[in-house]
N, CA and C of each residue as an Amber inpcrd file, in Angstrom:
protein
   261
 104.1790000  88.5820000  85.0950000 103.0460000  89.4550000  85.2760000
 103.5290000  90.9010000  85.3950000 102.9140000  91.6880000  86.2840000
 103.2660000  93.1040000  86.2850000 103.0610000  93.7550000  87.6460000
 103.7450000  94.8630000  87.8120000 103.5820000  95.7260000  88.9740000
 102.6960000  96.8850000  88.5490000 101.7690000  97.2760000  89.4050000
 100.9340000  98.4410000  89.1020000 100.6640000  99.2100000  90.3870000
 100.3360000 100.4860000  90.2020000  99.9280000 101.2860000  91.3510000
  98.9330000 102.3420000  90.9160000  98.1870000 102.8470000  91.8930000
  97.2220000 103.9190000  91.6440000  97.6080000 105.1330000  92.4760000
  97.1880000 106.2920000  92.0130000  97.2620000 107.5120000  92.8100000
  95.8170000 107.8900000  93.1000000  95.4150000 107.7280000  94.3480000
  94.0170000 107.9520000  94.7280000  93.7790000 109.2910000  95.4170000
  94.8440000 109.8880000  95.9720000  94.6960000 111.1450000  96.7180000
  95.8600000 112.0760000  96.4270000  95.5750000 113.3660000  96.2970000
  96.5770000 114.4270000  96.1470000  96.1800000 115.5450000  97.1010000
  97.0960000 115.9010000  97.9970000  96.8020000 116.9060000  99.0090000
  97.9170000 117.9420000  99.0190000  97.5560000 119.2270000  98.9700000
  98.5330000 120.3040000  99.0730000  98.8480000 120.5500000 100.5450000
 100.1570000 120.6060000 100.8500000 100.6130000 120.8710000 102.2160000
 101.5030000 122.1100000 102.2080000 100.9470000 123.2480000 101.8740000
 101.7370000 124.4710000 101.7440000 102.6210000 124.3820000 100.5140000
 103.9480000 124.3620000 100.7050000 104.8520000 124.2620000  99.5540000
 105.1990000 122.8070000  99.2330000 104.5400000 121.8450000  99.8690000
 104.7310000 120.4100000  99.6160000 103.4500000 119.8130000  99.0530000
 103.5700000 118.6160000  98.5030000 102.4330000 117.8790000  97.9780000
 102.4850000 116.4750000  98.5450000 101.3540000 115.9520000  98.9760000
 101.2560000 114.5690000  99.4360000 100.3820000 113.8070000  98.4600000
 100.8150000 112.6060000  98.1150000 100.0210000 111.7220000  97.2680000
  99.9240000 110.3680000  97.9560000  98.8590000 109.6380000  97.6630000
  98.6650000 108.3300000  98.2840000  97.8830000 107.4380000  97.3410000
  98.0360000 106.1410000  97.5200000  97.3180000 105.2030000  96.6740000
  97.5960000 103.7660000  97.0640000  97.4680000 102.8700000  96.0860000
  97.6590000 101.4430000  96.3060000  98.7300000 100.9040000  95.3670000
  99.2870000  99.7400000  95.7150000 100.1940000  99.0370000  94.8100000
  99.8030000  97.5700000  94.7500000 100.1410000  96.9140000  93.6350000
  99.8250000  95.5110000  93.4050000 100.9940000  94.8650000  92.6770000
 101.6110000  93.8820000  93.3120000 102.7500000  93.1620000  92.7270000
 102.2740000  91.7970000  92.2530000 101.6240000  91.7500000  91.0970000
 101.0740000  90.5110000  90.5530000 102.2000000  89.6210000  90.0280000
 102.5790000  88.6190000  90.8090000 103.6200000  87.6400000  90.4660000
 105.0110000  88.2460000  90.3220000 105.2470000  89.4100000  90.8920000
 106.5720000  90.0360000  90.8850000 106.9010000  90.4970000  92.3060000
 108.1480000  90.8570000  92.5140000 108.6020000  91.2840000  93.8480000
 108.9350000  92.7630000  93.8600000 107.9640000  93.5960000  93.5280000
 108.1520000  95.0410000  93.5440000 108.2020000  95.6350000  92.1580000
 108.5600000  96.9170000  92.1200000 108.6200000  97.6390000  90.8510000
 108.7860000  99.1180000  91.0880000 108.5890000  99.9060000  90.0420000
 108.6900000 101.3600000  90.1360000 107.3240000 101.9430000  90.4380000
 107.1840000 102.4790000  91.6310000 105.9320000 103.0740000  92.0780000
 105.8900000 104.5260000  91.6060000 104.8650000 104.8760000  90.8490000
 104.6800000 106.2410000  90.3440000 103.9640000 107.0670000  91.4000000
 104.6990000 108.0040000  92.0200000 104.1130000 108.8390000  93.0740000
 103.3870000 110.0630000  92.5310000 103.6620000 110.4340000  91.2790000
 103.0960000 111.6520000  90.7230000 103.8100000 112.9050000  91.1870000
 104.8980000 112.7600000  91.9310000 105.6650000 113.8970000  92.4410000
 106.8670000 114.1650000  91.5380000 107.3670000 115.3960000  91.5460000
 108.5910000 115.7290000  90.8340000 109.8040000 115.2340000  91.6110000
 109.7330000 115.3370000  92.9380000 110.7700000 114.8200000  93.8240000
 110.0920000 114.2220000  95.0460000 110.3870000 112.9560000  95.3380000
 109.8230000 112.2770000  96.5050000 110.8170000 112.3860000  97.6550000
 110.3710000 112.9700000  98.7650000 111.2280000 113.1620000  99.9300000
 110.9470000 112.1680000 101.0550000 109.7390000 111.5790000 101.0580000
 109.3260000 110.6840000 102.1410000 108.2620000 109.7480000 101.5930000
 108.3320000 108.4640000 101.9280000 107.3100000 107.5180000 101.4840000
 107.1230000 106.4370000 102.5350000 105.8820000 106.0320000 102.7370000
 105.5290000 104.9550000 103.6580000 104.8130000 103.8770000 102.8520000
 105.1810000 102.6190000 103.0890000 104.5470000 101.4780000 102.4260000
 103.8980000 100.5940000 103.4840000 102.6940000 100.0940000 103.1930000
 101.9920000  99.2240000 104.1280000 101.3160000  98.1070000 103.3400000
 101.6360000  96.8500000 103.6660000 100.9610000  95.7150000 103.0320000
  99.5190000  95.7030000 103.5110000  98.5960000  95.3800000 102.6060000
  97.1890000  95.3850000 102.9660000  96.4240000  94.2740000 102.2770000
  95.1220000  94.3860000 102.2870000  94.2790000  93.3830000 101.6630000
  94.3450000  92.0650000 102.4020000  94.2280000  90.9750000 101.6690000
  94.2770000  89.6360000 102.2610000  95.6790000  89.0760000 102.3250000
  96.6830000  89.9190000 102.0950000  98.0680000  89.4680000 102.0390000
  98.6960000  89.4410000 103.4290000  99.3780000  88.3440000 103.7450000
 100.1920000  88.2800000 104.9460000 101.6360000  88.3340000 104.4740000
 102.3700000  89.3470000 104.8940000 103.7340000  89.5500000 104.4130000
 104.7360000  88.8210000 105.2930000 105.6440000  88.1010000 104.6540000
 106.7650000  87.5100000 105.3680000 107.8000000  88.5880000 105.6430000
 107.9640000  89.5020000 104.6800000 108.9210000  90.5990000 104.7940000
 108.1940000  91.9230000 104.5800000 108.6340000  92.9440000 105.2790000
 108.0590000  94.2790000 105.0980000 108.4730000  94.8330000 103.7400000
 107.5880000  95.5650000 103.0470000 107.9890000  96.2100000 101.7970000
 109.0120000  97.2950000 102.0980000 109.9710000  97.4790000 101.1940000
 111.0230000  98.4670000 101.4100000 111.2060000  99.3500000 100.1850000
 111.7370000 100.5390000 100.4280000 112.0960000 101.4680000  99.3550000
 113.5300000 101.1590000  98.9570000 113.7630000 100.9230000  97.6790000
 115.0930000 100.5940000  97.1730000 115.6990000 101.8260000  96.4990000
 115.6790000 102.9470000  97.2070000 116.1800000 104.2340000  96.7120000
 116.7920000 104.9820000  97.8930000 117.6070000 105.9730000  97.5900000
 118.0670000 106.9230000  98.5900000 117.2250000 108.1810000  98.4260000
 116.4660000 108.5230000  99.4530000 115.5960000 109.6920000  99.3900000
 116.3650000 110.9440000  99.7770000 116.0480000 112.0780000  99.1870000
 115.0130000 112.2970000  98.1910000 115.4270000 111.7400000  96.8320000
 114.4240000 111.3670000  96.0450000 114.6620000 110.8370000  94.7130000
 113.9490000 111.7310000  93.6960000 114.6840000 112.1400000  92.6620000
 114.1060000 112.9830000  91.6090000 113.2300000 112.1220000  90.7060000
 112.1690000 112.7330000  90.1980000 111.2570000 112.0180000  89.3160000
 110.1440000 111.3520000  90.0990000 109.1450000 110.8590000  89.3940000
 107.9790000 110.2890000  90.0610000 108.1470000 108.8180000  90.4140000
 109.1340000 108.1140000  89.8400000 109.2950000 106.6810000  90.0700000
 110.1600000 106.4120000  91.3010000 109.6050000 105.6400000  92.2350000
 110.3250000 105.1940000  93.4270000 110.3130000 103.6690000  93.3940000
 111.4880000 103.0450000  93.3580000 111.5770000 101.5890000  93.2910000
 111.3180000 100.9890000  94.6670000 110.3760000 100.0280000  94.7160000
 110.0870000  99.3270000  95.9590000 110.3130000  97.8320000  95.7570000
 110.6050000  97.1440000  96.8530000 110.7960000  95.6970000  96.8430000
 109.8300000  95.1080000  97.8600000 109.1000000  94.0750000  97.4350000
 108.0920000  93.4350000  98.2810000 108.1820000  91.9270000  98.1100000
 107.4150000  91.2000000  98.9200000 107.2070000  89.7880000  98.6470000
 106.4100000  89.6770000  97.3570000 106.5760000  88.5940000  96.6280000
 105.8080000  88.3770000  95.4010000 104.3130000  88.3500000  95.7230000
 103.5220000  88.9370000  94.8490000 102.0590000  88.9930000  94.9590000
 101.5560000  89.8820000  96.0920000 102.4060000  90.7470000  96.6560000
 101.9660000  91.6500000  97.7280000 101.0880000  92.7580000  97.1530000
 100.1230000  93.1640000  97.9350000  99.3090000  94.3390000  97.6280000
  99.3310000  95.2320000  98.8550000  99.1070000  96.5260000  98.6500000
  99.1180000  97.3950000  99.8080000  98.8680000  98.8480000  99.4820000
  99.2620000  99.6890000 100.4180000  99.0140000 101.1230000 100.3650000
 100.3270000 101.8940000 100.4750000 100.3640000 103.0920000  99.9300000
 101.5470000 103.9490000 100.0330000 101.1230000 105.3940000 100.2450000
 102.0140000 106.1690000 100.8380000 101.7920000 107.5880000 101.1120000
 103.1390000 108.2960000 100.9160000 103.1880000 109.3140000 100.0700000
 104.4470000 110.0030000  99.7570000 104.2970000 111.5040000  99.9220000
 105.4050000 112.1590000 100.2900000 105.4520000 113.6110000 100.4110000
 106.6440000 114.1190000  99.6160000 106.4450000 115.2080000  98.9260000
 107.5060000 115.8340000  98.1430000 106.9630000 117.0880000  97.4900000
 107.3700000 117.2810000  96.2370000 106.8470000 118.4010000  95.4630000
 106.9750000 118.1280000  93.9880000
C-alpha cells in the first residue's frame, strides 16, 4: 500500500514557519512525511484516530534536515497528526 500525509495548516512565526497536518501509513510502517518546509528543525508526531499504538512514532532523521521530506517510522497502519517548525 502507501504512506500519505496532508498539510492542513501553515503559520508564520516571524522568521520561522510552522506547518501541521495528518499522516496515514496504509499497510506500511512509515515513510517520507512532506512538511512543506525548506528545512525542518523540529517535528512532533502523535498517533490519532481509532489507532492504538504499540510503539510511539519516531523521526528517523537527524534534525535539522534539509528539504521537505522527513522520514518517520510507525507501527503498520498507524494514522495520526504532525506539527513541524523550520523555514
